[in-house]
Every structure is written in C-alpha cells, then in structure tokens.
N, C-alpha and C positions, 0 to 999 in steps of 0.2 A: 417571460423574462429571460434574457440571455445570461448564460453562466460562463464565468471565466475560471479556468482551472490551471494552476501552476504546480509543478512538482520538482523535487530534487531527490537524489539518492539518499537513502536513510543510513548514511555512514558519516563518521567524523574521525578526526585525529588531532592530537595536540599540535599547535602551531609553533614552529621554530623557524628562524631566519626571516628573510624579506618576503613579504607577500603583496607589496604594492604593485598596482597595475597588472594584476594577473587574471582578471576576469572582465567581461564586457558589461555586466550589470549586477545588481544586488542579488538576484536569484542565483547567479553563478559565482558570486563572490562572498558567500556567507562566512563571516568570521565572528564568532561569538565568544564573549568572556563569561566564564563560570568560575566562581570563587577567585582564585588568583592566577588562573591559567586561561590562555586563549586557545580556541579550537577552530580548525577548518571544518566546515560542514558541507555535505552534499557534493556538488560537482567540483568545488574548490578542493575538497579533501581527496577526491578521486584523482584530480590532476596534480595537485601539489603535495599530496601525502605519499608515504611509503607503504603503509599498511592500514589504510582506512577500513574501519569495520564497526559493527555494533552487535549487541547481544540479540539473538533471535527471540521474539516475543518477550521483550524486556518489560519488567514491572514498572509502574509509574513511580516507584520509589528509587529507581536506579538513575544514574547520571545520564545514560543514553536517552532515556525518555525525556528528561528535563531539557537536554540540549536540543533535541529534535523539535520539541514543542515550542521552545523559545525561538528557534530558527524559523519555524512556521509562522510565528507571530511577527517576526521581523519582516517577512515578505509582505505582510499586510500594512507595513508602515506607509503612511500617507495615502492609503487606499480607502480607509473607512474610519469613521469617528469612534471614539470611546463613548460608552462602554460597548463591548462586542458580545454578541450571543453566539455560542459555539456548541456544536455537537461533535463528539468523537466516539470511538468504540474499540472493541477488541474481538478477536476470533472467539468462537464459542468455547474452545478448549481453555481459554484464559479468562473469559468474561467474568465468571463468578468470583474468581480469585482476585481479579484486578479492578473490578468496578468500584469497590469501597476505597482502595488506595488512590484511584484516579479522582474520585469525588473529593477526597481529602486534599489532594494536590490542587485541583481547580478551585476549591473553596477558598483558597488564599485570595482569589478575586483580583488581586493587584500584582502585576508583574513589571519589574524594572529590568530592562535588558540592555546590556552594553554591547555595541557592535562596531566594527571597523569598516568605514566606507572607502578607505584608501585602496582597498583591493580592486576597485573598479572606477575610481574617480581621482583624477590628478589633484583636485583640490579638496579631497575628502579628509575626514578626521574621525576621531572616536565620537560616536553618538550614543545618546541614551534614549531609549524608547520606553514609554509607559503604556501598558495595556491593562485595561480594566475589563473584567467579565461582568456582564449583567446577569444573564441566566445561562445555564449549560445543561447538557444531558449526556450520559454515557450509555450507549446502546450496543447490542451485538453487531458485529460487522456485517453479517449476513442479512440482518434486518435493514441496515443502512442500504445494502445493495438492492434489496427488494423495493424499498421506498424510491430509490433512484430509478430503478427499472420502470416502475409504474408511472413515474413522472415523465420519463423520457419517451415512453410509449403512449403518453396522454391517456393513461388508464385503459388502453386497448389490449392490455395483456389478458390472457385467459383467466377465468375465475379461479382455476386450479392448475398449478404447474409445479415443476421441480426446479429449484434454484441450486446451482453448484458453483461455488467460488473457488477458483484455482489460484491461490495466493502463493507467494514465495515461501513463507513459513508454515502455512496451513492450508489444507484443502478442507472445505466444509460445505454442507448443503442440507437439503431437506425438502419436504413437500410444503407448498403454500396453498392455503384454502382462501375462501372469501374473507375469513375472519383473521387470517394471519398465519404464522408458522405453525405447523403441526409438529410439536417437539418430539413426539414419538419417533418421527422419521429423521431427526437431525443427527448428523455425524460430523466428526472433525478428526483429522489425522495429519500426517506429514505432507508438507507442501512441496513446491518445485525444488526446494533446497535438497530434498531427498535425491532427486535425479541429478542435480548439479554435483552433489557429493559423490555419486556413483561415477560421474564423468571424471572427477578429480582422481578417484581411486584407479580408474582404468588407465588414464594417461600416466599416472605415477608409476605404473608397472614398467613403462618403457622410457619415460623422460623425466628430467629434473625440472620441476615447475617453478623453481625459484621462490618457494614458500608462499605461493599465491593463496590468499584466504578465500573463503567461500563466496564473498561478494565479488572479488576479482574474477573468480571462475564463472560466476553468474554472467558477467559482462561477455565473456567468451562464449558462453552457452547461448546467449541471446544473439550474438553476431553470427554464430555458426562457424567461427574460425578462431585460431589462437596462434600466437607467435611463440615458438620454442626454439632456442638456439639460433635466433635471428632468421628463422624460416617460418613462413605463414602456413599453417596446416588447416585444411578444411575438415571440420568435425561434424558436418551436417548428418552424415550417415550414422556415426556413432551416437549422435544426439537422438536421431530417430529411433534407434534400437533401445536406447535408455528410456526415452519417453514412453515407448510401447511397453517396456517392462514395468515402468512406474504405474502406468494405467492398469496393467494386468494384475500386478501384485499389491497395489495400494488402493487405487480408486475403485476399480470394479468390485472387489470384495466388500467395500463399504456400502456401495449401492445395493448389492445383493443382500447384505445383512439388515439394512434399515428400511428398505423400500420393498413392499410386497407387490405381487401381481395386481392386487386390488387397487393399490396406490397408482400404478401405471394406468389402470382402466379409468381412473377418475381424473387423471391429468391429461392436458392437451399438448404439453410441450416441455422439453428440458431447456432451460436457459443457462448458458455458460458465461461466467463473469470472472473478473480478476485477471491479472497479467498473464496467467497460464493459458487463457483463452486465445492468446495471440500466437500460440504454437500450432501450426496446421497439423503436425503429427499427432498432437493430443486431441484436437478436435476430430480428426479422422478416426481415432480409436473409439470415441463416443459414437460417431456415426455408424461405424461398423457393428458395434454391439447392439445398437437400438434401431437399426435400419428397418426392422419389421415390427417395431414396438411403438415408437413415439418420435416425433420430429425433434431434432437438436438444433438450437440456434444460438449464435454468439450475440450477446447484448451490445447495444451501442456503447462505444467508449468503455470497454470492460475494465481497463486499468484505473479509470477515474470514477467508476460507478459508486463505490462506497462513499467517497468524498461528496459526490453530488447528492446522494441520499441523506448524508449527514446535514448538508446545507438545507435541504428542504425540511428536515426535522427541526433545524434551528429556526426556520421561518415560522413553523407552527408554534414553537414554544416562546417565540419573541412577540407574539401577538400580531404577526403579519407586518413586520418592519424589515423589508429585504435589505435596506442599506446598512444594517448593523449585524448581518448574519454571515457566518462562515461555517464550512464543513471541513474538519481537519482529520485526515486519515493518515496516522503515523504507521505506515506499513513497514514490513521487514525489508522490502526492496526499495520502495520509494515512499516519500511523504508527499501527499497530494492535498492542496488547499484550494477549496472552491468558494467563490463568492458570486453574488449577482452583480452584473455590470451596472455601474452607476450611470444614470441618465441625466 
C-alpha cells in the first residue's frame, strides 16, 4: 500500500487582519478557530505571523496541542470517511506523563472544527468539519519509528539493532531485540533545539537578531544561512562546530551511559531517524565514533518515520481497514500526517 504523508510546521499565531488568498492550498493555508479566536497554523503562521511559535513538548491539556491536532484533522478533510482510526505518541521523556491526558483528550471521540478556506480559495468560506474517532492508541514515539522502520524495510531489518531518533525537542534511542525495545538501554535528552539555542547565543554576541524565536532560528539552522541587517550570512561552518559539540556533549555521553559493549556485540547496525538525521555533520559524528564498532545508517524518510509507524499501528488496531487509518505525529518542529493512498 502506498503511503501519503503531509506535514506543516508545528507553530501558530493569533490571526489579525486580512488573510484572504494568502496560500495555494489548504495545507499551506490553515486558519483554525478555537474558542473565540482565529489562529494561523503551520506555513501560514510562518509567512503571515510576526512571532509564530509553540511550547516544546506541550502537554495534551495545552492550547498548542489542541490547535495542532485539530489542524492535522482538517488536512484530512475530504480524504477519508468518518470514523477515523488514529495513532499518535510522545517522546519517552514525556510519554508516561502525557499518555493519560492524551487518552482523555482523544476519548472525546467527536471533534467539531471551524476553519477558513478563504485563505486559499477565492470562493471560500467558513467551514465546519466533523471528525469522529473510532479507535485510537498513544504509543512512545521511538516505538512508532521502529514500527515504521520495519515496515519500510519489509522486515529485512536486523533482528537486533540500535535505534536513535534525533528530534527537534528530544533525542532518544535504545536497543531493539526480536521482542521489542530493551528498556534498560533507553535514553532521552535534549534534541536539536539545544544546538539551535547555542547558535542563537553565539550570533547574539555580535548581532541583533530582531528577537527571533527558537523556531525562526531553526529555519536558519536548516538553511545554513541567515539574513542580519539585510546581509545574508553563511552559517554552515558555525553550524558544523555546534552540531559536533552537541554530539560530543549530549548524544555521545548518553550512548556510553546506556549501551554497553555487550549491547554493541549483539547488534548489527545503528539506525538514525528523525529530522536531525538530515544533517550530514551529525551523521558524520556518529560515523567517526563507531567506524570500528558498528555500521551507521540513515533510515528511509527519517523525518516522516514516526508518523508512518503510527499509521501502521492504526492499521493493526483498526482490524486491517486501511481506508480509515491515520498516523499523526505532532512533533516539536513539524506535524506529520500519514494515510494510505485511496484506490
């Protein structure tokens, strides 16, 4: 079955002023109403907002989670029938604390969402979408990544391996055996935002950054350049130094603490997943440390893997009805929604 994955930045800002005809489609023109206020979400917030942001690792009880989840549901409008089967999750560091609130939130089962289609359609209007949940499950994000990895590799993954997810808010990982995660080896700590924050501190020593928030700095970090005082600056070299420092002082000590020589003897490969796996500097740091120990490989579509794993988990709990399944990864950098292509 072919998988379709869409994503939008996990940021929002209260909407003011005219927003008509500011986007090319629904995914890029998300404008959601919550309580008595309208919010720009995702790319529309990045383009039309002044200070779009969200709380890192937000609780399901907070407004940011509610807005991003409802925005994710709106992207499914007209793509699949009700009721929908959904799997979502959280990093290991937040999973135990957030699982129950998330289940309480999803147990409402019925969501009425008001959104504005005038952002991308001349003949658009205010629309109301109704979404009903059939069954759902909340699982650890790393488990979702492992499910997705095994499916994308058609179960040709080694029987035992090490999975490391390099997310914006959290880096986490551990050893995977034939039976699943070996929780003795599981770790979780600061994600790529740690490195982005250090870049912001370093640049702030010399330049006025116009009060850019961490998400706006992340965009520059990804691009490898930033405009300051109307001059475009290449920051690839400082990014390389900062990512090497991040690996040396955050990631490597975690691996040393939680994974023993015996674990490496029993594993055949390290798989890197999450958006951080797209940084060559970070991948090279893994390769240098483990050149004589174990092969290191980037998984297919690392930034989408958790959502794809959630989708396959939804397929399992739905009783094998692909047309009603979705995987929703409300990440700190992006929200990714995966469904099976309808035939």
